[in-house]
N, C-alpha and C positions, 0 to 999 in steps of 0.2 A: 293308790286310791286312799290311805287314811292318811295323807300330805292333801288331796285334792276335797278330800270330805271338810274338812277345820275352813278349807276357803269357802265350799259351800255353806257351812253351820253362819259365816258372817255374812256372805253374801243374802241369803234369805232372810235374816236379822235384816239386813239394811232394805231387802225388798218392802220386806210388810213395811216399813215406816214410807214408804213411795218411793224411793228410790230407783232411777232405770238401772239396773244388771244385765251387764253383756258379761257371758266367760267363755275364754276361749281355750280350745276342747280339738283335739281329734282321736280315731281310731273309735271305739271300744268305750269311751269315755263319754263319746257327746253324749247316746242314749242313756247314760246312766246319770248326767246332768239332765238334761231334758227332763227327766224322770220326775226330779226337784221341778219342774214348774222353769227352769228358769231358761234362756233366749242367750245362745247358742250361738257363738264364732267361730263354722266349723274350719279347721287350718288343715288343709290335703299335706302337705309338705312338716309335717316336724319332723324332726330332726331326731333321732335317734343311734342308739350305740347297741350292739353285744353285747358290752360289761354289761347290764344291765338287764339283758331278758334271759343270758347264760350265765351264770355261777361259776362254772369249769373253766369256759376263756376269760370271767375277770379273775379268776384266782391263779391260773397262770402267768396276766401279766404284773409285768416288774413294775413295784411301785412311782415310778418317775414315768413309765409309758401309759398305766392307768389314768395319773394325774393329769398328764398331759392331753388324753382320749377324753376329760371329765368336763376340762376348760373348753377344750376345741366343742364338746356339744353342747356347752351352755352358752356360747358366745353362739351360737348357731340361732339358739333359741332366743336368747335376746336378744338376737336381729330380726328374726321373727314377731316379735312379743313390739319389739318398737316398729315395725313396719303395721302393722293393725292395731298399735296406740296411733300412727301417726290418721290412718283414717279415718279412726271410729270417733277421736278426737274427746278421752274421758277427761272428770275432772279429777281424779286417782285412780292408782290402780292398789288392790289387795292380790299379795301372794302366795302360794305356797311352798317358792323356789327363790332361792339369789337371785335368776336372772329378772324377775319382776321389775327389782328394785335397778340391776343398771339401765331398762328403758325408758324407767320410769324420770331418773336421773339427768337422762341424753335429751329428753323433751322438755324439762324442768315440770316436772306435772306429780303432787304429792305422792309415795307411795306404803302401804304397811305392809309387813311381812306376818306372817303365821306358823310357828311348827312348835313340833312336839318338845315338853320338856323332857330331855332327857333323863333315865330314871336310876341310874348307877353307875357304876363306874367300867363296866363290862361296855355297856355301851361307848362309851367311848376308844377304851383298847379296842372294840372291832371297830372303829369310824379311824386307828390311828395303822391298824394291820393294813387297810384298804391300799393308807397311803405310801406306808413301808417306810424303812429305816430315812431319820432325814436324820442331817447334821441341824446344827444350834442357826445356821445362818439359814438352813433351806426351808426351819422352822417359822424362822420370823418374816422370811419371805411370803409361807403361806399368811401369817397373821394378818400382813399388809396387804393382801390381796384380799384376803375378808372384809376388813375394814374398808381396804376400795369401793367392795361391792355393796356396803349395807353406807355408806359415807349420809348418802340421804335418806334415809328411811324416815320416816317418821314416828312410826313407834313399831315394835315388834310385838308377836303376843304369843306367849309361848302357853300351847295347853297343857294343863297343869298347874300346880299349886306345890309354894316351894318347903312346903312339910316335907312332902313324896320325894325329895330331890336322891334318896338312895346313896349320898356321899356323892353325889355332879353336882354342887354346887356354885352358882353364882359365882361367890364372893370367893374361888380359888381362881377365877380370871383372872391374866395379868394387868396392870396400871393399865395397859394402851387401850384397852377395853371398858375402861372410864366411863367413857360420852354414850357405847350401843348400850351399857349395864343401865344405866338412866330411862333409856327409853322400852326397856323390857316392863310387858304388863301380863303379869297373869291372869289367867282365864278360868280356870277350873277346866270343866267336862267341856268342851267344844262340839255340839251335837247339833244335828239338821231340826230336831225337834225336842222339846221339853217332854221327858216321862213324867212327870206332874201334869202332863194337859192331853195323856193319854188316860182309857178308863184304869180301874183300879185292878190288881191284879187278880184278885181272884174270877173274875170278869173276863182277861186278856184268856187266863185259862181257859173257860169253859167257850171260851171263842176257839181256840187254837187245839184242844184237844178233849172239847164235849163233856170235863168232867171238871167240876171246882176245886172241888177238894182232893186230888188224887196228885204226888208230887210229880213236878216237873223236871226234868233235866234237860236241857237245851246245850246242845253239842252244836259249836259252828266250829271246821277244820278251815278255816282263812280263805280268804277272797281272791280264790284262784290258782294261789298254788300250790307246788306239788310239795311244801316243806312235808306233808302230815300223809296226806294221798290216799290209797285203796290202804293198804295194810294196817292204817290207824282207820278205819271204818269197819274192818272187820273186828277188831283189838273190840271198838266200842261196841258193834253187835253182842260181843260173847260176853263183854261189863253187863248188857244191858238182861240180859239169859240171867244173869246171877241175881237180877235186883228186880225181879215181875212184878214188884208193887210201884215202881216210876216206869212214865213214861219220857222216853228219851224222843225231843224232834231232835233230828242234826241235818244242818245246812251245810250240805257239800259245795256251794257257788259254783264253777267250771269247772272248779278240781277233776271231776269224776263222772264219766259219759252217766248215761241214762243207761244203757247195757248192763255196764258192767255193775250198778246197783242192783237192779233186777236178781243177777245171778248169786248174791248174796243170801236172797232166801230171808232176811230180817223177822225178829220175832216178832211176836202182835206187839208188844209194848215200846215199836220204832216206828215212828216217824218220818219219812225219810224225804226230804222237798232237796232243792235245788237250790234257788235264792230265794231268802226268808224277811218276813220284816222283822229286824235283828233287834233294834230296842222294843217292840211290844212283848218280841220273846226272852228277851234277858230281864226286863220288868216279870212277866208272866212266872218269869222259870225259879225254883226251889231253889239252884244249882245252876250253873252254867259252865262250860267246858271247854275249852278254848285252848289257841296255842301258845300265844303271851305276847300276841299283836297289839299295837296301844289303839286302835281304833275300838277293839272289844273289851280293853280295858278299861278305859273311857267311861264308856258305855255302862258296864258293870256297876265302875262310882256313881255316875250318877243316877242309877237306878236302885243303889243300893244293895245289888245282889252279889250274894256268896260267889266265888269262883273254884273249879280245880281247874290249875296250869300243866300244862304238859311242853314246856320252851322246848326251843330247837335248835337258838340262837343267841349270842352275849345278851340280847339288847332284848328276846323275851325272856331271858331272863330273870333282867333287873325288874320290867315290867309284870312277872308274876310274883317279885321278891314285894313290891311296894303291898297289895294282899296280905300277901303270908307273914310278912313282918307287921302287920296293920293287923291283924287276927282273922280278916277277912277272906281266907282265901287259906287251899292248898298247891303245893307247887310239890308236882311231879317229876321224878328221872326218865325221857324218854327212852334210854336205851335199855331198862331194867324193867319197861311197863307189861305190866299182865292184867288180863281183863279182871282177873281178882284184884290186885292196885287198885286199877280204877275202881271197879264195884266197892271195896271198900270206903278211898275219899269220899265218894260219891253219899256213901249212907253215913259216912265221919259226921260230914255237912249238915246233912241232913238231921241229922242227929242229936243235931246241938242249936241251940238259938243263937248260941255266943257269933256265933260265923256272923250271921242276917243281923246282929247288933252291931259290930263291929262293922260289916259294911254300910247300916245305915246313919254308923259316926262319921265315914267316911264321907260319903254320899253329902251329908251335912257341911264339913269341912269345904267341899269343892264347891257348893252354892254361895260360899263367900264370895267367891270371885266372879261373880256372873257371868261365867259363857261366854257366846255369840254376843246378846242383849248391852254386857259390859264394855267388850269389844266395839260393836255399834256406836253405843254412848261417846266412846273416846274418840272414834275415827269422826263422828258430827261433830265434837269441841276442835279436832287436830286442825279442821278444814273448815273452821268456822260457821256448822249450819244452827241457823237457831230455832227452838222448839216451841 
């Protein structure tokens, strides 16, 4: 979902400039893409693997077999994208995966990549652990394969800023990646809507909780994953009972059924939603509580909103550290989390103006990189569009 939204943000920026945008999608993503007003090329036979849908299956696979299955999957998607591109005859391809450049290279079409910037060494270690132990020869072969896949890319857009790399800096890439580094452009947050073009925070508060003066905590448990689930929802509700002066708006996505939600008997200061306008609520909130997902992180930065982060894995820990190290948030340990600890963290953020001031400084830093509009500028310049 996060990778998709980065591409959607760029696609919308190009669409607003009058360009004809077609978006390849399959399954549940079709309705999501259409909701942004984009024309969808719906694919019925999108290749999939169980290793992406079942973490237990993925964890049991040897690294060599995992890599083989991932490569087979990418080859299948690249073939599908090539077939679609032959039929649609696009002027360029923008992709959130490495398969797009493969299809573009085969057809001689300019291509662009959009990726999340790694925010720390735990993210890189997590990727390495999925691959498994590798000899120097195998590592060199993987690097060569990666370079071949991105050889024809015009530019690589990294959603992020070099100032928040968390030690995963690009200058640590080997000399063989020198050509690729020259193609990288940082964009800051890549959002489908500009928070500064939304109504003021107090107006949004009034819209969503009916009281512009009451503290608002927005809690999102993830875009449909079971990383946190029902036990976390119960804990959040108990935490909200301890801070009755705060209204908590909780977005559950598709992770929890409506029947399960009703059984929790939420307190009066809790508002439970399925899907919610995330950017609006993050901007409206005095504090956002989330699991460390990259999309929510970048939205918090774009809105200048402080957060409490409860990560479940290494990548999310790195994302939470971005806010904590810049004074814009608090990171809590999921294993030892209690309602009292969460309630105390909420009160700590609400009780100090320093967290929001630091979050606003991160927002100003991100704005310097231009977001989706800057990506659209670079794309137009690369393919010779005159404005």
